[in-house]
N, C-alpha and C positions, 0 to 999 in steps of 0.2 A: 958314621961312626957313632952318631948320638941314637939314630935311627935303630943300631944295632942291640943297644942296651937298653933299649924301650924295647927290642923284642924280647930277648933275655930277661928284661922284668917282667913281662907279659906269664911269658913262660914259666918263671917260677913262681909266680902268684896263683897261675891253673893249677900247677905242680902242688904247691901247698895246701890251697884250696879241695884239692880232690883228696888230699890226705891228711886233711883235718877233717872233711866232711865221714870221711871212711872212719876215722877214729870215734865221731859223735855217734856214726851207727852203731856201733859196736858198744859205744859208752849206753848206749839207749839199751840195748839187748843183754849188758851183760854188769855185773858190779863192777865199779873203778877203783884201781889198787892206787893208793897214794900214790906207789912206781909210777904209774903209769899219766897220773896228772904231771907228776914232774918232769917227764920227758916231752910232756906235749908242752909245758910252758916253757923247755930248752928249746923245741925245736922252732918256737914263734920267737925267742930270742935270739935265733941266730940268722934272723935276715936283718944284711947289709944296711947299716943307716943309710949308704947314700943309694939306697934302691928305694927305701919305705916313700920316699915323696911320690916316686913313679905310683907305688901299689897304691896313694891315696889316690894319686888323679883315675888312675884306672876305677877303682871304687865310684868316685864321682860321677863318673863316666855314663857308668854303670845306671848308676841311681837315678840319673837324668833322664835316663834313656825308659825306666821304668814310669817314672811319671809322664814321658811323652806320650806313652800310651794309654795310660791312664786319661790323661788329656784328652785323648781321640775319643774317647767316648763322652765325655763330657760335652764337648763341643759337637759332636752331632745334631744330625736334627731329633726333634725329640722323639715324633712319629715312628723316626727307622732305630730307636732303643727301643720304643715301645712295641715295635713290631718282633722284634730277637727276642722282647720278650715274653709275647704271646706265641712265637714259634716253639719258642723253648717248653711254655705252657701243654701247650697242640702235643709237643711231644712224649711231657709228659701223659697225657692223659690219653695216647695212644699207647702206653704201655701198658696203664691200667685195664684198658678195654678188655682184655682177652679175660681176665679174670672177671667182671661185670656179666660177658658176655657169658662163663661158664654158670653163674648165678642162674640168670634168665631162664637157660636150658634145663638146668635141675628143675626150675621148678614147673616150667611147662613137662617134664614127664612126670612128677609128682605129683601135680593133677590130672593129667591124661589118665594116669595109673588108677588114680582114684574113683575115677567115672567110666571106665574103660573095662569093662571084664569080659574075659573071654577062656576057650578051650586051654585048661592047665591052671588055670589059677584057681587058690583053693582061698579061703576065712571066712569071720563073721559075714563080709559085705556079701559073699557068694550065697551064704544062708539066708541072708534079710532078702537078698533080691528073691529067690526061691518063694518065700512066704509071703511076697508082694505078689509076686507072677498069681500064685494059689488064690489070692481075695480075688481078682480078677479073672477066676475062669482059666485060666493057664496053670495047671498042678502040673508040677517036675515027678514029684513025686508025695504019697501019703507020708513018707519017711526022710525031708530031706535032709541033707549034709551040706558041709562047707565047700564040696569039691564041683568046680566048674566043669561038667563031662558032656559027650556026647548029646543025653538027654538034655540037659538042660540047653546047648546052643538050639538044639529043634526046637524046644519050647519056645526060647528068646526069637525062635523065626518066625513061627509061627505068631505070637503076640506081632512082630514087627508087620507079617503079610495085612494082619484083621484089621490095625489103625493104620495102614497105607503109610508105613516108613519101612525105608530102607532095609529090606532082608538081608543081613550080614549073618544072623544068631551070637553075634555079640552085644554084650549090655554099654552102646556106646553111649554122649552124653543125651543125644533124642531121646532113643527108647529108656533110660534114665528119668528123662525131662516129663516124657509122656506117661510112664508111671504114676510118679508122681502127682501130677495134673489131674489123672479119673481117680485116685483115691483120696485127693482134697476136693474131690466134684462138690456140689451143692444138692447133688442130684443122689446122696445115698442116709443111710440110716446114721440118724442123730440131728440132722440139718434142721434149718427149719427157715421158710422165706416162704413172702408172696408165688415164688417162681414154683416151690412146689408145689403150691393149688393150683397153678396152674396146670403142670403135667398133671396133677389127678382130674383135673375136668378134661383135656386133652383124651387121657384114658378112657375117662368113660365114653365121650363121644365115639369110640371106638369100640365100645360094649367090654371095656377092662376097669368093671367101677371098684374102686377105692371104699367110697363110700358115697351117701346121699346129702350129705353135709359135710365137703372137702375143708379142712383147715392148712395152715402153712405147715404142718408138720410129718416130716419126712419119717412115720414111723414103722413098725413091723408088719403090718400090712399092707403098707404102701410100697415096703420091698419085698413082698411076698406076688402082688398084683406087679411089678414090674418082671419078675420073675418068671410069672407065669406065661407075660409078653413073652420076652426073649425065648422064652423056649420053644412057645409058639412057633417064633421067626425061625427059627433055627442060629438064634445068635447066643454070644458066652453069654451064660447065666450066670451073674453077677449080683445080682439085685441091684446096681448101680443103671441110673440111668445115664447112660455114658453117650456119646459123642455117636454111634452105631445105633444107639437106642432110638435116641430123640429122633436119627435121619428116617430109623424106621418107622417109629410113627408120624411124623409129619408125613410120609410116604401113604400112609393109612388115612392120614383128618383130608388130605388133597385128592382123594374119592380114590386112589387106582387100586383093584385088585387081579390078582393074575396068577397064575398055575404055581405052588406049592406053596402058595397062601394059606392060614389056616386061622380060624377065630371067630367069633358070635358075629364080626360084620360078614363073613364070607358067609354063614349061614342065614342072615336076612337078606343077603344078594338071594339066595335060593326060593326064599319065600316071595321074597318080590317077585321074581319071576314068574314063579306058579299062579301066583295071582292076575298075573299077566298073558297066562295059558302058556306060559315056558316052561315045563318041568324039568328037573331034574332028577329029581326021587321024591318018592310017596313019602321017604325017613332022610329026611337030609340032613347032612353034618356039616361040622367046621369047615370041611379042606375044599381047597381048590386045585377038584383034578382032571383030567383028562373030560369027564363027561360035562361037568360046569364048564369047561372053556366052549366045548360044542355048541350048548345050549345058547350061553351069550351068544355064536357066532347066527344061531339062527335069529336073535333076536335083532340084532345088527344091521344084518340083512334085510328082514323084516321092514324093520323103522326105514330104512336109507343110512345109515351107519356105518363108518370103515370097519368091516368085519376081520378083527384082530383075535376075537377070543379072550381079549382081557377087557374089564372091565372098568375103561378108563373111565375120565371127565363127562365126556359126552355120552356115554352109555348108562351111566347111572344119572347123569342130567334127565336124560330121557325115560327112566325108568320111571324116575318122582316126577316128573310132567305126566305122563300116563296115568300112574296111580294118583294125582291129587286133577286131574280133570274135573269137569263142572258136570259127565253127565256118566254118574256110577251110583250107586245104594248110596242112600241116606244122606243127596244133594237134593235142592231144590233151587229153581231159577224159572223164568219167561222163558229162556232156551232150552227148559226141560220139555216145557208144551212145546214147542216147534216141532222137534226134535218128534215126539211121540206122531204132531199130525204127519209131518213128514214119509213118518212109518206107514204110519196105516193107508198115504198114498199109493204107496209101493205094495199095499196089501200085508203085511206085519200090523196089527190093530192092537193096542195097547187096554184101548178105552173108549167107549163111544162117548165118554165127556169128559178127556184128559185134560190133568191140572198141570201144575208146574212142578210136583214132585215125584225122583227118581225113586221108585221103589223096586222090591221083588221083581214086580210083574212084568215094570220092562225092562230091567235085567232077562230075565227070560225072552223077553221077546228079540231082544238087542241080538243074544247070544243066537234065537233060531238065524235072523238075519245074515249074523256073520257066517254061521256052518255052512247057508244058501248057496252062499258066494266065494266060501273055502277061504274065509277068513280065521282068524284067532277067536275063537270062542271064547273071551273073558266076561261079557256081558255089559261091560265099558263103550260107549261110544268113543273111539281113541280118535284119531286124527287120519286114520285107513280107514275107518268105518263112517265115517262122515263123509269122508273123500267118496265113498263106495255108493252111500245114498245121494249126493249130488250128482253124480256122474250118472246115476240112473235116472234121478227124475228129469236130469236135463237131454238124456235120449230119445230119441226120437222114435224109438220102438216102445 
């Protein structure tokens, strides 16, 4: 019987609770009139006196259960509670991550667009690009606009190929960096350094003289000489000693001359060859053409060098060696007197009383000897001539 009463009490409590909460909700959403408040009080007062103890005991049980649940967290090991908190934070962070990722991706796209120009783009950046390319010898147009068209792409590709970049036709980060690198070169108009002076000295060595007394300043005269060098070597004519120009200067300094090259040093090569009996032309110019290549081959073959037709280091060194021989006009040494005596023994007499001087008469007799034995008639007693003299002197005939 008591159990039945308890069950009825609990059911009544739940009914009243639902009813009260419903009224409270309605009250929260709508204004409460005095009449409704009175009705609520009347409902609460209608609870029978005999059921109030049961309801109070039920409330105590419910409150004790809530305390137990809270106590469970308090009694749990500290590390487990902290782990739960960390997990909660981690979940919060994961929720925020997409927003952060979106911000990063947006920044990347913005940065990429700011340095990557391509066909279809338009704006001041494109106009500035065209101006910079023109300064470097790659003009897109005499009257550039702000549009990145096919002509711009073709010019950018030409620039990329010239400087060894990936030829895409798009002004990407690498291309823009290369443009800025060249435009900020220490070897351009208005710059000054000891490196500029060395550049002038190197240019002078290969026949492009800026000044007899070079200084550290990269002025209009230096720019003009660099442009002349670039023009003669088929380079982009911008007056800036960029990496391609410097490489070509070093190529000349290292001595190698070959087909297609042009300049004062080629002219000097032809003159030196003529002095050694290898004539390219009676009126030589500065161009290294097929005829020059053929004569260089003859020289190489005559002196036992590799016959390439290119005036490489070995060829130029041999030319210098022969031209600086101790057996030539204007020089004097005991070896010259010995040479005269040997020539006289072979029937080529210079003088009845030979001395140490290598004069015009000696050169003439040396030429006679060279012609007689089918050698190059240079008048210089080079290694080939000296060997022939020794061979004839040691011959039993």
